[in-house]
C-alpha positions in Angstrom: 0.0 0.0 0.0 1.6 3.2 -1.2 -0.6 5.8 0.5 -2.4 6.4 3.8 -5.9 7.0 2.4 -8.5 4.2 2.7 -9.3 2.2 -0.4 -12.9 2.3 0.5 -14.1 5.4 2.4 -17.5 4.0 3.4 -16.7 2.8 6.9 -14.6 5.9 7.8 -17.4 8.1 6.5 -20.0 6.3 8.6 -17.7 6.6 11.7 -17.2 10.3 11.1 -20.9 10.9 11.1 -21.2 9.0 14.4 -18.4 11.0 15.9 -20.0 14.3 14.9 -23.3 13.2 16.4 -21.5 12.2 19.6 -19.7 15.6 19.8 -22.9 17.6 19.5 -24.8 15.3 21.8 -22.1 16.1 24.4 -22.2 19.8 23.7 -26.0 20.0 23.9 -26.0 18.3 27.3 -22.9 20.1 28.7 -23.2 20.4 32.4 -25.1 17.2 33.1 -21.9 15.3 34.2 -19.0 16.2 36.5 -16.8 19.2 35.6 -13.7 17.0 36.2 -12.9 13.6 37.5 -9.6 12.0 38.3 -8.1 9.7 35.8 -7.9 6.1 37.1 -4.6 4.3 36.9 -6.0 1.8 34.4 -6.8 4.6 32.0 -3.3 6.2 32.5 -1.6 2.9 31.9 -3.3 2.6 28.5 -1.0 5.4 27.4 2.3 3.8 28.5 2.7 1.2 25.9 5.5 0.8 23.4 5.5 2.2 19.9 3.0 0.3 17.9 4.4 -1.5 14.9 1.0 -2.3 13.4 -2.0 -0.1 13.1 -5.5 -0.3 14.7 -8.8 0.3 13.1 -10.3 3.8 13.5 -13.3 2.3 15.2 -11.1 0.8 17.9 -9.3 4.1 18.4 -12.5 5.9 18.7 -13.7 3.4 21.3 -10.5 4.1 23.3 -11.2 7.9 23.0 -14.7 7.5 24.4 -13.5 5.3 27.3 -10.1 6.5 28.2 -9.8 10.2 27.1 -13.1 12.0 26.9 -14.3 11.3 30.5 -11.1 12.7 31.9 -10.8 16.0 30.0 -9.7 19.3 31.5 -13.4 20.3 32.0 -13.3 23.9 30.8 -16.2 23.4 28.5 -18.4 22.6 31.5 -20.4 25.5 33.1 -18.9 24.6 36.6 -15.3 25.3 35.4 -14.2 28.5 37.0 -10.5 27.7 37.5 -7.7 29.7 35.9 -8.9 31.7 32.8 -10.0 29.3 30.1 -12.7 29.8 27.5 -15.3 27.1 26.9 -15.4 26.9 23.1 -18.5 26.9 20.9 -20.2 24.5 18.4 -19.1 26.7 15.5 -15.5 26.5 16.8 -15.7 22.7 16.7 -16.7 22.7 13.1 -14.0 25.3 12.2 -11.3 23.0 13.7 -12.6 20.2 11.5 -12.5 22.3 8.4 -9.1 23.7 9.2 -7.7 20.2 9.6 -9.2 19.2 6.3 -7.2 21.8 4.5 -4.0 21.2 6.6 -2.6 24.6 5.5 0.8 25.8 6.7 0.2 29.4 7.5 3.8 30.6 7.8 3.3 32.4 4.6 2.8 32.2 0.8 -0.2 33.2 -1.2 -3.4 31.3 -0.1 -6.7 32.1 1.4 -5.8 31.2 5.0 -3.3 34.1 5.1 -6.1 36.6 4.1 -8.3 35.1 6.8 -5.6 35.7 9.4 -5.2 39.3 8.2 -8.9 39.8 8.6 -8.8 38.5 12.2 -5.8 40.8 13.0 -7.8 43.8 11.6 -10.8 42.9 13.7 -8.7 42.5 16.8 -7.2 45.9 16.2 -10.6 47.4 15.6 -12.0 45.8 18.8 -9.4 47.5 21.0 -9.2 50.8 19.1 -5.7 50.4 17.6 -5.1 51.4 14.0 -6.7 48.8 11.7 -3.5 48.6 9.7 -1.6 47.4 12.8 0.4 44.3 12.2 0.1 41.1 14.1 -0.1 37.3 14.0 -1.9 34.5 15.8 0.2 32.5 18.2 -0.3 29.8 20.8 -1.3 32.2 23.6 -0.5 35.4 25.4 2.7 33.9 26.9 4.2 34.0 23.3 2.3 37.2 22.4 3.8 39.0 25.3 7.2 37.6 24.4 6.8 38.9 20.9 5.8 42.4 22.2 8.8 42.6 24.5 11.2 41.4 21.7 9.8 43.9 19.3 10.1 46.7 21.9 13.7 45.8 22.7 14.7 45.7 19.0 12.9 49.0 18.3 15.0 50.5 21.1 18.2 49.0 19.7 18.0 47.4 16.2 21.5 46.0 16.8 20.3 43.6 19.4 19.4 41.0 16.7 22.9 40.6 15.5 25.0 41.7 18.5 22.9 40.5 21.4 22.1 42.4 24.6 25.7 42.8 25.6 26.2 45.3 28.3 23.2 47.5 27.6 21.2 47.9 30.9 17.7 47.8 29.4 14.9 47.7 32.0 11.2 47.5 31.9 8.2 47.9 34.2 5.1 46.0 35.1 2.8 45.7 38.2 3.8 43.2 40.8 0.6 41.4 39.9 1.6 41.0 36.2 1.4 37.5 34.8 4.5 35.4 35.3 5.0 35.1 31.5 6.1 38.8 31.4 9.1 38.1 33.7 9.8 34.9 31.8 9.8 36.8 28.5 12.5 39.1 29.9 14.4 36.0 30.9 14.1 34.3 27.5 14.8 37.5 25.6 18.2 37.6 27.3 17.4 40.8 29.2 17.3 38.9 32.5 14.2 38.6 34.8 15.8 41.2 37.1 15.5 43.7 34.4 11.7 43.7 34.9 10.9 46.2 37.7 7.8 45.1 39.6 5.8 48.2 40.6 3.5 48.2 43.7 -0.2 48.3 43.3 -2.9 50.5 44.8 -6.0 49.6 46.8 -7.7 48.5 43.6 -4.8 46.2 42.7 -3.7 48.4 39.8 -0.2 49.6 39.1 0.7 52.7 41.1 1.5 55.3 38.5 3.4 57.5 40.9 5.6 54.7 42.0 6.2 53.8 38.4 7.3 57.3 37.5 9.6 57.5 40.6 11.2 54.1 39.7 11.9 55.2 36.1 13.7 58.3 37.4 15.6 56.2 39.9 16.8 53.8 37.2 17.8 56.6 34.9 20.0 58.1 37.6 21.6 54.8 38.2 22.5 54.4 34.5 19.8 52.1 33.3 17.9 52.5 30.1 14.1 52.2 30.5 12.5 50.9 27.3 9.1 49.4 28.0 6.1 49.8 30.3 3.8 46.7 30.5 0.2 47.5 31.5 -2.3 44.7 32.4 -5.9 44.7 31.3 -7.3 42.0 33.6 -4.8 40.8 36.1 -4.6 37.0 36.5 -5.2 37.2 40.3 -8.3 39.3 40.5 -9.0 40.8 37.1 -7.8 44.3 37.9 -7.1 46.8 35.1 -4.1 49.0 35.4 -4.7 52.8 34.8 -3.8 52.4 31.1 -4.3 56.1 30.2 -1.9 57.1 32.9 0.6 54.5 31.9 0.4 55.5 28.2 1.1 59.1 29.2 4.2 58.1 31.2 5.4 56.0 28.3 5.2 58.9 25.9 6.9 61.3 28.3 9.7 58.8 29.0 10.0 57.6 25.4 9.2 54.0 26.4 7.3 51.4 24.4 3.8 50.8 25.9 2.8 47.2 25.8 -0.5 45.9 27.2 -1.2 42.3 28.4 -4.9 42.0 27.6 -5.0 38.2 27.6 -8.6 38.1 28.6 -9.5 41.6 29.7 -9.1 43.1 26.2 -12.5 41.6 25.3 -14.2 43.9 27.8 -14.0 46.5 24.9 -16.8 44.6 23.3 -19.2 45.4 26.2 -20.4 49.0 26.2 -20.9 48.7 30.0 -17.3 47.7 30.6 -15.3 49.3 27.7 -14.5 52.5 29.6 -12.5 50.5 32.1 -9.9 49.9 29.4 -9.6 53.4 28.2 -6.0 53.9 27.1 -5.6 50.4 25.6 -5.9 51.9 22.2 -2.7 53.8 22.8 -0.7 50.6 23.1 2.4 50.1 20.9 1.8 46.4 21.2 -0.9 44.2 22.7 -1.4 40.5 23.7 -4.8 38.9 23.8 -6.2 35.4 23.7 -9.2 34.5 21.5 -9.3 31.1 23.4 -10.3 32.9 26.6 -13.2 35.4 26.5 -13.2 35.1 22.7 -14.4 31.5 23.2 -12.4 30.1 20.2 -11.1 26.6 20.7 -7.5 26.2 22.0 -5.1 27.5 21.0 -5.6 31.0 19.6 -3.4 33.8 21.0 -2.8 37.1 19.2 -0.2 39.8 19.2 -0.9 43.3 17.7 1.9 45.8 17.0 1.1 49.4 16.0 4.2 49.9 13.8 4.4 47.3 11.1 7.9 48.2 10.1 9.2 47.9 13.7 7.4 44.6 14.1 9.0 43.1 10.9 12.4 44.6 11.9 12.3 42.3 15.0 11.6 39.0 13.2 11.8 39.1 9.4 14.5 37.0 7.7 16.0 37.0 4.2 16.8 33.4 3.4 17.1 31.8 0.0 14.5 29.1 0.8 12.0 31.8 1.9 12.4 34.0 -1.2 9.3 36.1 -1.9 8.0 36.3 -5.5 5.9 38.9 -7.3 3.4 36.2 -8.3 2.7 32.5 -7.8 2.5 30.6 -4.5 5.6 32.4 -3.1 3.9 35.9 -3.4 1.7 37.8 -1.0 4.5 39.2 1.3 4.9 40.1 4.1 4.1 36.7 5.6 3.0 35.9 9.2 6.5 34.4 9.8 7.8 37.9 9.4 6.0 38.9 12.6 6.9 36.1 15.0 9.2 33.1 15.6 7.1 30.4 14.0 7.5 29.3 10.4 5.3 26.2 10.6 1.9 27.5 11.7 -1.6 25.9 11.6 -4.7 27.6 10.3 -5.7 29.1 13.7 -7.4 32.0 12.1 -10.3 30.0 10.7 -11.9 29.1 14.1 -11.4 32.8 15.2 -12.9 34.1 12.0 -15.9 31.8 12.1 -16.5 32.5 15.8 -16.5 36.3 15.3 -18.4 36.2 12.0 -21.0 33.8 13.4 -21.8 35.5 16.7 -20.9 39.1 15.9 -19.3 41.7 18.1 -22.5 42.7 19.8 -23.4 39.2 20.9 -19.9 38.5 22.1 -20.0 41.8 24.1 -23.3 40.7 25.7 -21.6 37.4 26.7 -18.7 39.3 28.3 -21.2 41.5 30.2 -23.1 38.5 31.4 -20.0 36.8 32.7 -19.3 40.0 34.7 -22.9 40.0 36.0 -22.5 36.4 37.2 -19.3 37.4 38.9 -21.0 40.3 40.6 -23.8 37.9 41.7 -21.1 35.7 43.3 -19.5 38.7 45.0 -22.9 39.9 46.3 -23.7 36.5 47.8 -20.3 36.3 49.4 -20.6 39.8 50.9 -24.1 39.1 52.2 -23.0 36.0 54.1 -20.9 36.3 57.3 -19.3 32.9 56.7 -17.4 34.3 53.7 -14.9 37.1 53.0 -14.5 38.9 49.7 -10.8 39.2 49.4 -10.3 41.6 46.4 -12.3 44.2 44.5 -14.3 42.6 41.5 -13.3 44.7 38.5 -14.5 42.4 35.8 -15.1 38.6 36.1 -12.8 37.2 38.7 -14.0 36.8 42.3 -11.5 36.0 45.1 -13.1 34.9 48.4 -12.6 32.6 51.3 -14.3 31.1 54.3 -13.8 33.5 57.2 -12.7 30.9 59.8 -10.5 28.7 57.6 -6.7 28.8 57.2 -4.6 28.1 54.1 -4.4 24.4 54.6 -8.2 24.1 55.0 -8.9 26.1 51.9 -6.4 24.1 49.9 -8.1 20.8 50.9 -11.5 22.3 50.4 -10.8 23.3 46.8 -9.4 19.9 46.0 -12.5 18.3 47.6 -14.6 20.6 45.4 -12.8 19.5 42.3 -13.3 15.8 43.1 -17.0 16.4 43.8 -17.4 17.2 40.1 -19.7 20.2 41.0 -17.3 23.1 40.3 -13.7 23.7 39.7 -12.4 27.1 40.9 -8.7 27.6 41.5 -6.7 29.2 44.3 -4.5 32.2 44.6 -2.9 34.4 47.2 -4.3 37.8 48.2 -2.2 39.7 50.8 -0.4 36.4 51.6 -3.6 34.4 52.2 -4.7 31.4 50.2 -8.2 32.1 48.8 -10.7 30.6 46.4 -10.6 32.2 42.9 -13.5 31.9 40.6 -12.9 33.2 37.0 -16.2 33.5 35.2 -15.0 33.1 31.6 -17.3 30.3 30.5 -20.3 31.5 28.5 -22.3 28.6 30.0 -21.8 29.6 33.6 -25.0 31.0 35.2 -26.2 32.1 38.6 -27.5 28.5 39.2 -23.9 27.3 38.7 -22.8 29.8 41.4 -25.5 28.6 43.7 -24.5 25.0 43.2 -20.8 25.8 44.0 -21.6 27.7 47.2 -23.9 25.0 48.4 -21.3 22.3 47.8 -18.6 24.4 49.6 -20.9 24.7 52.6 -21.5 21.0 52.7 -17.9 20.1 52.3 -16.8 22.6 54.8 -19.6 21.8 57.3 -20.7 25.4 57.7 
């Protein structure tokens, strides 16, 4: 047999129809089973066999999927999933993934429709946040890589010689709130700047970066011979959803001739909600921006995005002139610049299709309503917590993240309680630390989460804690 396609497609076609029916049956009844359940050892052992020398029938593999994989998924499609910040996906996204796989396009570049779809998505993302619609950008795995690209672009814009000569003895430093996502510090590390080059600035009573402290630290660093080059604002902090004073940070960046980057991994989507958009005023002034369509955008994993205001500076940081990547004026090698000119990846899947279909299917207004409803559900949880003396609300609720705890429980008790809650299958929040105290953190990112979901979680907490 010379190829890998079946000689007779009849059985595979029938199986594929069954698979699709099973997928949508599950989606239609999402929430009826547990959010998550631990994977038994027997199921784990099924994935510890030697490399197979002979193949198995597709029907057998699908049976293994149903018995050993699907029941033990991450759970973020379930309405009771409130841990970390993970979107739930949509039915249209499932179909988009199937269609993208059928094309198997490599979206590093060249002249084909998938590149135009990605350019459309980048334009829509820029329009959503108020950046120029001709901003450059590309889709990546997530905001960890998007923030990395923003920081790399900023450092090369400050000193184009870094690409060839390296950081050397230049004392470049940047600034972010002490609550910034850990990927920002890691990006400084991976970029060769050193994680110590990221100055972590204190936050105010609303958990936002303190602008006065930022300005003072920049002056202190200049006097010590350092070269400030970037200010990283956060639109939706990972701990409690706080939004830095982006307008103020943008003004400081202009005055200090620093690059202004915004980590809007999930919070950027608040721009779609008229009720919440004002909280992000200043985001449109960003020189670069990271966001994740697989979070509040509800596209299937993975679908991160980086936007850069200045297309030339973006390409200056990443574009390469190599003989095997020669661009042509026509034919398949035309249509430059390519996505690989704006990031480190040459081999890239067709991520844009699921994003394009999600936005085109639901529209900005409906997605904005979804964002607003998530925030309303979060407010409902906060109100229930504040109205009950057994609980303590541990941080202001800016958008969709609620940090709370039981008033009479210590860190160890909260840790055990959350693990018990996970294993109950009712709800899956995460934990974080607020002012040194371990607390329960509920991130309402899932479009399926409702007030009834919140009621069920609190009821289960009270039963498990015996309060």
